[in-house]
C-alpha positions in Angstrom: -69.5 18.1 -58.8 -67.2 21.1 -58.4 -67.4 22.6 -54.9 -67.4 26.3 -54.3 -65.6 26.9 -51.0 -65.3 29.9 -48.6 -62.2 30.0 -46.4 -62.2 31.7 -43.0 -58.8 31.9 -41.6 -57.3 33.1 -38.2 -54.5 35.3 -39.4 -52.3 35.5 -36.3 -48.9 34.0 -37.0 -48.4 32.0 -40.2 -49.6 28.5 -39.4 -53.3 28.8 -40.3 -52.4 30.9 -43.3 -50.1 28.3 -44.8 -52.6 25.5 -44.0 -55.2 27.4 -46.1 -52.7 27.8 -48.9 -52.0 24.1 -48.9 -55.7 23.1 -48.9 -56.3 25.6 -51.7 -53.9 23.6 -53.9 -55.5 20.3 -53.0 -58.9 21.6 -53.9 -57.8 23.1 -57.2 -56.1 19.8 -58.2 -59.5 18.1 -57.5 -61.4 20.6 -59.7 -62.9 22.6 -56.8 -62.5 26.4 -56.2 -62.1 28.9 -53.4 -64.5 31.8 -54.0 -63.1 34.1 -51.3 -60.8 34.1 -48.2 -61.8 36.0 -45.1 -58.9 36.6 -42.7 -59.4 37.6 -39.1 -56.6 39.7 -37.7 -56.1 42.1 -34.8 -55.7 45.8 -35.6 -51.9 45.8 -35.4 -51.4 43.0 -37.9 -51.3 42.8 -41.7 -52.0 39.9 -43.9 -48.6 38.9 -45.5 -48.2 39.5 -49.2 -47.2 35.9 -49.9 -50.6 34.8 -48.7 -52.6 37.3 -50.8 -50.6 36.3 -53.8 -51.4 32.6 -53.3 -55.1 33.1 -54.1 -56.8 34.2 -57.3 -59.9 34.7 -55.1 -60.3 38.0 -53.2 -58.9 38.2 -49.7 -61.0 40.2 -47.2 -59.8 41.3 -43.8 -62.0 41.4 -40.7 -61.1 42.6 -37.2 -60.8 39.6 -34.9 -59.5 38.9 -31.3 -55.8 38.7 -31.0 -53.2 38.2 -28.3 -52.0 41.2 -26.3 -48.2 41.2 -25.7 -46.2 42.9 -23.0 -44.4 46.1 -23.7 -41.3 44.2 -24.9 -43.4 42.2 -27.4 -42.1 39.0 -25.8 -44.9 37.4 -23.7 -48.7 37.0 -24.0 -50.8 38.6 -21.3 -53.9 36.4 -21.1 -56.1 38.7 -18.9 -55.3 41.7 -20.9 -56.1 39.8 -24.1 -59.5 38.9 -22.6 -60.3 42.5 -21.5 -59.3 43.9 -24.8 -61.5 41.4 -26.7 -64.5 42.2 -24.5 -63.9 45.9 -25.0 -64.0 45.6 -28.8 -67.2 43.6 -29.0 -69.0 46.2 -31.3 -66.1 45.9 -33.8 -66.5 42.1 -33.8 -70.2 42.4 -34.5 -69.3 44.4 -37.6 -66.9 41.7 -38.6 -69.8 39.2 -38.4 -71.7 41.3 -40.8 -68.8 41.2 -43.2 -68.5 37.5 -42.9 -72.3 37.1 -43.4 -72.0 39.3 -46.6 -69.3 36.9 -48.0 -71.6 33.9 -47.3 -74.5 35.6 -49.0 -72.3 36.8 -51.9 -70.9 33.4 -52.9 -73.5 30.9 -51.5 -70.7 28.4 -50.9 -71.1 24.7 -50.8 -68.9 24.5 -47.8 -67.2 26.9 -45.4 -63.7 25.9 -44.2 -62.8 27.5 -40.9 -59.1 27.6 -40.0 -59.6 28.2 -36.3 -61.1 31.7 -36.6 -63.2 32.2 -33.4 -65.6 34.6 -35.1 -66.7 31.8 -37.3 -67.8 29.9 -34.2 -69.7 33.0 -33.0 -71.2 33.3 -36.5 -72.5 29.8 -36.3 -74.2 30.7 -33.0 -75.8 33.9 -34.2 -76.6 33.1 -37.9 -77.1 29.3 -38.0 -75.4 28.9 -41.5 -77.3 26.8 -44.0 -74.2 25.2 -45.4 -71.8 22.7 -43.8 -68.8 24.1 -41.9 -65.6 22.1 -41.7 -63.2 23.2 -39.0 -59.4 22.6 -39.5 -56.7 23.1 -36.9 -54.1 21.3 -34.9 -55.8 22.6 -31.7 -58.6 20.1 -32.2 -56.2 17.5 -31.0 -56.8 19.1 -27.6 -60.2 17.4 -27.7 -58.7 14.0 -28.3 -58.3 11.6 -25.3 -54.9 10.5 -26.5 -53.5 14.0 -26.4 -51.0 14.7 -23.6 -51.0 18.1 -22.1 -48.1 19.6 -20.2 -48.3 18.9 -16.5 -50.2 21.2 -14.3 -52.2 24.4 -15.2 -55.6 22.8 -15.2 -57.3 26.1 -15.8 -55.2 26.9 -18.9 -55.9 23.4 -20.2 -59.7 23.8 -19.7 -59.6 27.2 -21.4 -57.7 25.9 -24.4 -60.2 23.1 -24.9 -63.2 25.4 -24.4 -61.7 27.9 -27.0 -61.2 25.1 -29.5 -64.8 24.0 -29.0 -66.0 27.6 -29.6 -64.1 28.0 -32.9 -65.7 24.8 -34.2 -69.2 25.5 -32.9 -71.8 24.2 -35.4 -69.1 22.5 -37.5 -70.2 19.2 -39.1 -66.6 18.0 -39.1 -63.5 18.8 -37.1 -60.2 17.9 -38.7 -57.5 17.6 -36.1 -54.0 18.1 -37.5 -51.5 16.0 -35.7 -47.7 15.2 -35.7 -48.5 11.5 -35.2 -51.5 9.1 -36.0 -54.3 8.7 -33.6 -57.7 7.0 -33.9 -60.6 9.0 -35.2 -63.5 9.9 -32.9 -66.7 9.7 -35.0 -68.9 10.4 -31.9 -67.2 13.7 -31.5 -67.1 14.5 -35.3 -63.3 14.4 -34.9 -61.0 13.1 -37.6 -57.2 13.0 -37.1 -55.1 13.9 -40.1 -51.5 14.8 -40.8 -50.4 18.4 -41.0 -51.4 20.4 -44.1 -48.0 21.2 -45.7 -47.6 23.5 -48.6 -46.6 22.2 -52.0 -43.3 24.1 -51.6 -42.3 21.8 -48.8 -42.4 18.8 -51.1 -40.3 20.5 -53.7 -37.4 21.2 -51.4 -34.2 19.2 -52.1 -32.9 16.7 -49.5 -29.4 16.4 -48.0 -28.1 19.9 -48.8 -27.2 21.0 -45.3 -25.2 24.2 -44.9 -23.4 25.5 -41.8 -26.1 27.9 -40.5 -29.1 27.8 -38.2 -32.5 29.2 -39.0 -34.5 31.2 -36.4 -38.2 32.1 -36.5 -39.7 34.5 -33.9 -43.4 35.2 -33.7 -42.8 38.2 -31.4 -40.2 40.6 -32.5 -39.2 41.3 -28.8 -37.3 38.0 -28.8 -34.8 39.6 -31.3 -32.8 41.0 -28.4 -32.4 37.5 -27.0 -31.2 36.2 -30.3 -28.7 39.1 -30.6 -27.4 38.4 -27.1 -26.7 34.7 -27.9 -25.2 35.7 -31.2 -22.8 38.2 -29.6 -21.5 35.4 -27.4 -21.2 33.0 -30.3 -20.3 35.3 -33.3 -18.9 32.4 -35.3 -22.3 30.7 -35.7 -24.1 31.9 -38.8 -27.8 32.7 -38.2 -30.7 33.7 -40.4 -33.6 35.0 -38.4 -37.2 35.6 -39.7 -39.5 38.0 -37.9 -42.8 39.9 -38.4 -41.7 43.4 -37.6 -43.8 46.0 -39.5 -41.2 48.7 -39.7 -38.3 46.5 -40.7 -36.6 46.3 -44.1 -37.0 43.1 -46.1 -33.4 42.1 -45.1 -31.3 43.6 -42.3 -27.7 42.5 -41.8 -26.8 42.9 -38.1 -23.3 41.8 -39.0 -21.5 39.2 -41.1 -23.1 36.2 -39.4 -26.6 37.4 -38.3 -29.2 38.5 -40.8 -32.8 39.4 -40.1 -35.5 38.8 -42.8 -39.1 39.8 -43.0 -41.5 36.9 -43.4 -41.1 35.5 -46.9 -42.8 32.2 -47.6 -40.5 30.7 -50.2 -37.2 32.0 -48.8 -38.0 30.6 -45.4 -38.6 27.1 -46.8 -35.5 27.2 -48.9 -33.4 28.1 -45.9 -35.2 25.5 -43.7 -34.3 22.7 -46.2 -30.6 23.7 -46.1 -30.0 24.7 -42.5 -28.5 22.5 -39.7 -31.5 23.2 -37.4 -34.4 25.4 -36.7 -34.9 27.5 -33.6 -38.5 28.7 -33.5 -41.3 29.9 -31.3 -43.5 26.8 -31.0 -45.8 27.2 -33.9 -47.3 23.9 -35.1 -46.7 24.6 -38.8 -43.0 25.4 -38.5 -42.4 22.3 -36.4 -44.3 20.1 -38.9 -42.4 21.5 -41.9 -39.1 21.0 -40.2 -40.0 17.4 -39.4 -40.9 16.6 -43.0 -37.6 18.2 -44.2 -35.6 16.3 -41.6 -34.5 19.5 -39.8 -34.0 19.2 -36.0 -36.1 21.7 -34.0 -35.6 23.7 -30.8 -39.1 24.9 -29.9 -39.3 28.0 -27.6 -42.9 28.7 -26.5 -43.9 32.4 -26.3 -44.2 33.2 -22.6 -47.8 33.1 -21.5 -48.9 31.3 -24.7 -50.3 28.0 -23.4 -51.0 26.6 -26.9 -47.3 27.0 -27.8 -46.3 25.3 -24.6 -48.5 22.4 -25.7 -46.9 22.4 -29.1 -43.4 22.3 -27.7 -44.2 19.3 -25.5 -46.0 17.6 -28.4 -43.0 18.2 -30.7 -40.6 16.4 -28.3 -43.1 13.5 -28.0 -43.1 13.3 -31.8 -39.3 13.2 -32.0 -38.9 16.6 -33.6 -36.1 17.8 -31.3 -36.0 19.7 -28.0 -37.8 22.5 -26.2 -36.6 25.3 -24.0 -37.7 28.6 -22.5 -35.0 30.7 -24.1 -33.4 31.2 -27.5 -30.2 29.4 -26.4 -29.3 28.0 -29.8 -26.6 25.9 -28.2 -29.3 23.6 -26.9 -30.3 22.7 -30.5 -26.9 21.0 -31.0 -28.0 18.3 -28.7 -30.8 17.4 -31.1 -28.7 17.2 -34.3 -28.7 13.8 -35.8 -31.7 12.6 -33.8 -35.0 11.2 -35.0 -34.2 9.7 -38.4 -36.6 6.9 -37.8 -39.4 9.2 -36.6 -38.9 11.5 -39.6 -39.3 8.6 -42.0 -42.6 7.6 -40.3 -43.7 11.2 -40.3 -43.2 11.6 -44.1 -45.1 8.4 -44.8 -47.9 9.7 -42.5 -48.1 13.0 -44.3 -48.1 11.4 -47.8 -50.8 8.9 -47.0 -53.1 11.6 -45.6 -52.9 14.2 -48.3 -55.8 12.9 -50.4 -58.1 12.6 -47.4 -58.6 16.3 -46.9 -60.6 16.8 -50.1 -62.6 13.6 -49.4 -63.6 15.0 -46.0 -64.9 18.2 -47.5 -66.8 16.4 -50.3 -68.3 14.1 -47.7 -69.4 17.0 -45.5 -71.3 18.5 -48.5 -72.7 15.2 -49.5 -74.0 14.3 -46.0 -75.4 17.8 -45.2 -77.9 18.4 -43.7 -77.2 15.7 -41.2 -78.4 15.4 -37.7 -75.6 17.0 -35.7 -74.2 15.3 -32.6 -75.9 16.9 -29.7 -73.6 18.9 -27.4 -72.7 17.4 -24.1 -74.4 18.9 -21.1 -72.3 21.6 -19.4 -71.5 19.5 -16.4 -70.3 16.6 -18.6 -68.2 19.0 -20.7 -66.5 20.4 -17.6 -65.7 16.8 -16.4 -64.4 15.8 -19.8 -62.0 18.7 -20.1 -60.5 18.0 -16.7 
């Protein structure tokens, strides 16, 4: 049976977008189709062109909660993010209407939610009559084997609570991981490898060139990159950013070039560079691990999930983490982790066929009696 799928994608950054692109290819190869893609984004973001062009299906934007950065566009302000989200509640109700219209329009066999919080709210308010499968690396936060950074109990509790919200009402939660871990059927939690785009597997191996690749989620970090570059002008850097008013390519000088986000160009350079210095997005780390590219993960200040990703990357043998774009630190990671990279590649290849099977099983077994939610006091104890 050919499945008709509706994708709902959290559009901040590039990680969830590229995961959706990867799953679309897997579904197409299995004879299934994506009827529409609904992308949640904050009002100062645009859906990248490379993402729109990856789908034959229509791509619809909805307004969704997003992080609020400081004036320098460097760090996340958690309380300002919460206040802004609460103040825009009427806008988000309109987004739910748009999402409901997409469900009514296509009558999908399954909705795949890539960590969009409004899909969790939609499940609460509309009780969808089709199975929802939630896909994100953040669902590893709900796994007992996951190791959080030390301290910050409140941030850890909030991260887990938010992950639960995005997957509210989901019949399955697919937790993407940099390493294998046992499934948790009682919690409807299945651990799978990262969803890597087909372009990753097409990249040549062993073609290293003498430059470093930089990816910054917040354009405010560009000044930090420039300062390091001016102290080390002999080191060639290619830096990707998401700056709305920037040209596709801007040469700062002979050895530093800034690029607007470009899906294929970024992968080509990642496969050839000596190392990647990146804000600690899960997808960039996973792609670099598969390509054998050492990583220096720099979490965005105030972004607790990125801090978790950076610690997890070191645990997985991807490279090093730091609080600044001091690219000199990456040199300490060069040549490390060959054994881990081999295991990671095997883990990714083994798991690729399981994603489609999970969606097919979700449709086949629906409606099923959902696992009852834990009482509130048990949930608070479990997240501690």
